[in-house]
Structure formats: structure tokens, C-alpha cells
N, C-alpha and C positions, 0 to 999 in steps of 0.2 A: 166878672166871668171867672169861673173856677177852672184851674188846669190840673191835670193829673201829675203825679210825681214824675212819670215818664216824660211827659211833655216838657216839664221844667228842666229835667236832666238834659234832654236833647237841645233845648235853647241855650243852656249853659255851655254845652260842648261846642255848639255852633259858634258861640261868642268867642270861645278860646281859639277856634280855628281861624275866625276872621281876624282876631287880634294878632295871631301868629303871622298871618299873611301880610298884614300891614307892617309888622316889624321887619319881616324879611324884605319887603319892598323898599323901605326907607333906610335900611341899615347897610353899611358897607361890609359888615362882618356877619356871617351867618350865625343865627342864634338857634338854640335847640328848644323845640316845643316841649320835649320831654322834660328837660331840666327846668323850664320856666313854670310848668304846672305841677312839678313834683312827681313825675311818672318814671323817673330814673334816678339812680343813686346820686346824691349831692353831698356826700360826707355823712349822710344819715340814711338809714334804711327806710324806704318809703313804701307803704302798703296801701294802695288805692283800690277801693271797690267802686263799682258803678255809682253807688250812693255817694261815695266820697267825691266823685268827679264834679257833682253839682256844687259842693262846698268849695272845691278848688277853683271852679269857674267864678264863683262869687268873690273869693278872696283875690284872685288874679285881677278881676275887673276893678276891685276896690283898692288895688295898689299893694296888697300884702304879698310878700314873697314866701309865705309859709305854704307848704303843700299839705298832703294828707297826714295821717298819724305817723309820727316819726319815732324811731328807736335808735339808740346808738349803734353805729356800725363802723367797721374798719375799712369799708369800701372807699377808696380814694376818689376824688372828683376826676373825671377824664381830662387828660391834658388837652391843651388847645390845638395841638398839632399832632399828627400821627406819630406814635411811638414805635415805628417799625425799625427793624434792624437796618443799619446804614447800607449794608450790602444789597438789601432788597428794595429800598425805597424807590429808586429811580427806575427800576425794571419791573416793578410790580404791576400786574394787570388784574383788574377787578371785573368779574363777569356776572351778569344777571340773566338768568333764564326766565323769560317772561312767557307765561303760558296760562292755560285754564285747566280745570280739573278733567282728567281722563283724556288728555291730548298727547300723552307720551312723554311728559316732562320728567318723570322718574328715570326713564331710559336715557334721555339727553343728559340729565344730571350725572349719571354714572360715567358718561364719556369724559367728564372732568374729574369726577371723584377718583378715577383710576390713575390719574397722573400723579406721580410721586411728589411733585412740587406744588400741588394744589391743595388749598384748605377749602373744604366743601361743607356747606350747611344746607340741610334739607328743610325748607319751609319754616324758618324761624318766625315769620310773620303770623304763623298759626297762633302763637302765644299772645300777640298783640290783639288779634281779633277775639280770642277767647276771653281776654281780660277786659277789653273795652266794650265790644259790641258782638256778643256771641251769635246773634242772628243776622249779622251783616251779610253773610253769604246768600241770604234770601231776600235782602232788602235793596230797594232802589232809591231809598231816601238819600237825597243829596247831602243833607247835613251830616248824616251818619257816615257817608263815604268820605266827606272832607276830613272829619275827625280821624277816621281810621288811616287815611292816606297821609295826613300830616305826621302822625306818630310813626307810620311805616317808613316813610322817607328818612326821618331822623334816626330810626333804629338801624336801617340799612347802612347809612353813613357811618354810624358807630361801629357796626360789625365789620365793615370793610377796613376800618382802622384798628380792628382787633380789640375793641372795647367790649368784650363779651359780658362784662358786668352790667351793661345796659339792659340785658335780657332779664335780669333777676326780678325786676319790678313786675314783670308780666307772667312769670312762671308760677303756677299754683300747684301745691303749696310753695311758698317762697323758699328759695334755697337757703340752707343753713351753712354758714361758713363757706359760702360760695360753691357748695356742692349740692347736686340734685339728681334724682332718679327720673325726673319728669320732662327732660328735654325731648320735644316731639321728634320721633323717628331718628333718634341718635344713631341707631344701628345702620342707617343709610350712609354714614360718613366714615370713611377709612381713618381719617385723622383723629376722630373721636373714639375710635375703637382699637387703636394701636399704640404702642409705646411712644412717648412716655406718659400719655394720658391714661392708657390702660396698661397695667403691669402684668396682665394675664393674656398674652397674645393668643389669638384664636387659630392661628395657622403657623406654618413654617416661616421662620425669619421675620416674624412680626406681621405677616400677611393676615388680614382679617377675613372672616368668612361672612361678612355682613349680607352678602347677596343670598346666601343659603338660608339664613335665619337671622333677621335683625335682632330678635329677642335674645339671642345668644350673647350679643355684645353686652347688654345690660346685666344679664345673669352672671357673666364671668368677669366683667370689668368693675362692677359695683357702681357707686354714684359718680357722676361726672363732676370733676373739679373745674369750674369755669375759669379760674385764674390760671391753672396749668394749661387748659385748652387755649387760652389767649396767648400764652407763650409759644405754643405750637403754631398758632395762626401767624404770629410775627416771624417765625422762622421759615415760613413757606414763601416762595417767590410770587405766588398768585393766589387769588381767592375767588370762589364761585358760590353763588347763592341761587337756589331755585325757589320760585314763588308762583302761586296761582291766585294771589290775593291783591294784585295790582291790575285794575281793569284795562288800562290803556297806556301806550307809550308816552303820551303827553303828561301823564301823572308822574313821570320820572325826569322831566326836563331839568328840574333844579339840580338833581344829582348828576345828570349827564353833562351839564354845563360846568360843573365843578371839576376843573382840570386836575386838581390835587388827587382826585379819585382814580382818574384814568379808567372810567367805567365804560364797558362795552356791553350792549344788550343783544341777546339772541332771542328773537321772538319766535316761538314755536306755534304753528297753527296746524289744525287738522280739519278735515271735512266734518262739518257740524253734524251730519248724519251719523258719522262714526262716533263722535263724542256722545251723542244721545244714546246710541246703542250700548256703549260702554257704561254710561251712568245708570241705565236701566238695570244692567246686570250687577253693578257694584253697590249702588245706593238703593236697595230694594224698598225700603220704607218711604223714602222721599219720592221715588218714582213709581209708587204702587199703582197709581191711576194710569200711568203709561203702560205698565204691564197688563193692566186690565183691558186697555184698548187693544193691545196686541193679541190678547187671548180671545176676546169676544168679537173683534172687528168693529166695535162701536165705541166712538169717542165719548168718554164721560163728560157730562155737561159742566162739571166743576173742575176740569183738568186745568192745571196751571201752565198755560202755554208760555208764560213769561220765562220759564226755566230755560228754554232753548232760544227764545227771542233775545234774551239778554246776552247770551253767548255771541250770537251773530252781530248784534248791535255793537258790542265792545270790540270784537274782532274787526268789523268793518271800519269803525272810526280809527282804531289804532293803526291798522295796515294802510288805510288811505292816507293818514298823516305821514307815515314813514315813507310810503312810495312817492309822496310829493317832494321828497328830498329837502326838507328844511335844513338850513345851515347848521343848526345845533345838533343834528344827527350825523353830520359828515364824519365818516370813519368810526362811528359808534354803534352802528345798527346792522344786523343781518336777519333776514327773514328765512325761516327754515320750515318747510312742509314736512310733517310727520311721515307722510306716505313716501316721500323721496328718501328720507333717512331709513325707513323700513325696507325699502327695495334695494338701496345702494348704501349700506351703512358705512363701509370703509371709505368710499368716495366722498360721501357727505361729511364724514368726520375729518377727512383731510382738508376739505374746503373750509370747514368750521375753524379748525386750528390755524389755517393759513390766514383767515380773516383776523384772528386774534393775535397773529404774529408769534405763535408758539409752535414748538416742535411736537409732532404727534409721537408720543413716547411708545415704545414697544409694548408696555403694559396695557395701554389703551387699545392697541391693535389686537392683542391677545384676548382682551376682554370682549371686544366686538365679535371676534370669531367664535368664542365660546358661548356667547349669550344671544346670538341671532339665529341659532340653529336648533333651538329647543323645540319640543313637541307642542302642537296646538293644544293637546290635552292638558299639559302642565299649566299653560297660561290660563286656561279656562277654570282650573281648580284653584289656582292661587291668584287672587285678584290683583295684588300689588307686586307680583313678580316682574323682574325685568328679563327673565330667561324665557324666550319664546322663538317660534319660527317667524321672524319679523316680516318677511315678504308675504307669507300666507296671512298674517294678521292684519295687514294694511287695509284690506277691503272686506274682511269677513263680516263686517256689520251688515252687509247686504243679505246675509242669511238670518239675521236676528230681528229685523224690523219688518212690519207689514208694509205693503205698498202704500196704503193710505197714510201711514205715519211718515213715510219717506216723502210722499207727495206734499203733505203739509209743510214739512221741514224745508224742503227745497224751494217752496213758494215763499215762505217767510224769510228765507235766507238767500234769495236769488242774487241780489247784488254782490254778496260775499262770495258765493260760488263762482260767479263770473270773474271776480277780481282775482281769486286764487287759482282758478283753472280746474274746477271740479264740475264734471258733466252732470246734467239732469237725466233722470230716467223717466220714460213716458209709458212704460208697460211693465206689469209684473214679471213677464218672461225676461225682459231686459235687465231687471233688477237682479234676478238670480243667475244670470249668465256671467260667471266670474272670469270667463275667458276674454271678456271685453272690459278693459279697465275704464273706470270713471274718472281717472286722474290724467289730465292733459300733460304732455311733455312741455314743461315750461321752466325757464331758468330765472331765478330771482337773484341778481347779482348784489353783493354787499355795496352799500353806499360809501364809496371811498373818496 
């Protein structure tokens, strides 16, 4: 039987993932998948391509410790224990915003980004996906997901310990002398656009203007020095990372159970009908057939219904796991509905910070006031802006989807809607009547 090179690559990657799981199971000391297969700095610069990964898998299974093509580098191997400032180690809180695309995660991320003692990173796992499995976002292949998740967990652990050099193997083109222009959405992070990382402050007293124009950060600050950024990370008392590339809370169990991390997860959920409406407007090529359905009233026969089914499936499994209150999530998990945050931003921000054991800084309060009263016109013209009339935006999807599209989505996602307290609509007039909310008044208390 002859196999394609793609099949061989996936088999090799799956073998790596299985071997990694076995090692983690039988070892008392956590090992790094990235370092074992040469995907992160080990004293040499490692440059892995998808083609290289097949070779790495073969060498790993054969007992070789050599990774991909190596060139001399001054990057040191990461220390075995966190190299954080002694004053910050015991009090440091690590936060992960777990979400899906177009669920309001950028807004939630800014609630942490505005805190002066928070080191915030926007979607660093984007680089892992782009380097390893560029099409993973549309794949349900379990072997691909295991490979991606193994690398993602290891990278998250490294980043929370401020080992930002771990990112270098994934950024394309590879950083030169630990500096790069290519960190995804760098401008969304105040820490990466303010002194000492950036010597050209974009506002008064070092205040950045990343919310007005993320590109201004890169234009005025120049390349990002990851070594300097790591020093800033270590100087902060807390760290937060946002990601839409971890499907379920159970995928994070190993990190949550690592008490050295003190990791707390905020899972952001949104009505899947709202997610669908937002994706149709934002990702026009990917959701072209959905827009055709809306325009013509006829569902295309080749429409990929899995795009929304996957969202509901992952949400349902993840939230069901969390609401069953397993011991490993005690004190580590909070469920947050986007609609509640949009309607009551200050109240929910206070609850969020209380769960994390942090003080709600005045800069966060000011940001909320200034960024939840924007015009609906602004939010419709700027797809990734966090400035909007948040209360009006919470259910405006009801004006953007046809009744047939809503009917299909709420049928496919019925168990999730019931679990999260989202009401079904049974008639087109009911869909358009915005005076009647489709969000039930329901409180989800943190698992303490």
C-alpha cells in the first residue's frame, strides 16, 4: 500500500504525541514535547518545517535526540524552574481566557491588558498553529488536534514562566537576534508597546494607544525584542493569555493541576447564533455560502454545517465538564457569558477580578467606561475593535440572520442553548423583536 507524504507526516506526528503522553504518564517530572522533538530552543536554533516534522518523528522513535536543521544560537536552554522575580513568585496569578472566534474574547482580554501589573499576550498559539498545522482551524482530525494541543500546552507553560524564547521556533520568518516584527497582534498588548520594550511611547506617560490603532505600535516601536519582553514579563505580578485555539477545558487539565503555575481559567461563552452572525460578517470568504443562504433564502447543498456544529459540540463538552465540578477545577474556573458582560460590564468585571483575587484597578474601570459606549456604526466598520455600544451589540445578531438560519442553528445547538440559558425563537417576528431578550437571567457562580 502506498501512502501520501501527508499521511506519513500525520502518522509521525501522531507517534510523537502518543510517545509524549506515555512519558508524561510514567515520569514524575514534567517533560517538554517541544524540547524533546526539537521544536523549541535547546542551545541551538531549531528551524522545523512540516516536512522536517516527519524526520523528527522518525529520529525520536529511533532514539536520536537530534531535531531539525540546527544552527548556532546564543539562546540559552530554559531553566528547570521559573526565573521570576522573588517578589512576584508567590503572589503571581496566571490567567487563561478560553474562548472561540468571535465570542468577545478580545474585549475580555482588554479587561486584563489595562491592569498596570498584568503582562498580557494576545493569541500566541496562533504561531503554533501556523507553523505546525495551518489548516487545523477547519480540521476535526483527532491526530492533528493531539499534536497541536501537546505543543500548545507546553508553550503556554513556558510563556507563563516568561520563557518567551520558546516562541521563536514558531514565528515565521524566524526572529533574528531575538527580535521580530511578526508577533501576531502585538499591538493588542500594552506591555509590548510601552517602555522599556518600546522606547517610542505612543501616548502620555508611556500610555499606549493600541486600542486606537494596533499597527501604530509596530510602526513606532520597531521590532519586538523578545528577551527584553521576557524581562518585562518577569517584572509583572500577573500574566494573562487569550486563546481561541484550545477546544475544551479538559485539554488544559495538565496545566491546571500544575500548582506551580497557579493557573485560573475564564471560559467565555456566547450564544452560537451570535457567533455565527459575527463570523459571517468578519470571515467573508470562509462563510461565503452562509451569506448566499441569507441573501437567497435557500441553503446551498454544499454548505459546511460543521462550522457551527463544531462550536456547539466543543462548548457543550467543555461547559458540561466544568459544571460537573471536578476536583481538579476547584478554585480554578469561572464561566462568563458574553451577553452578561456586554450588558453589565462593570459588575461582571468586579466579579471576574474577585474570582481571581485581584483588585479592580481604576485604569480598568476607566477603560470599561470609555469602551462600552461607542457607536454601533463604529463597531460595524471596524471588525476587530473593542470600542462599541456593548449593551446594544449583545443581541444585534437577530437583525443579521434569516429565520431559517437561526432555526437550523438553535436545533443543532439545542442542548447548549438550554445549558447556558439562551432562549429559542419560534417565529420571524419574535426574532426581530429586540425588546424581548433571548438571554435568560441566570447566574453561574465560580467553582470555589
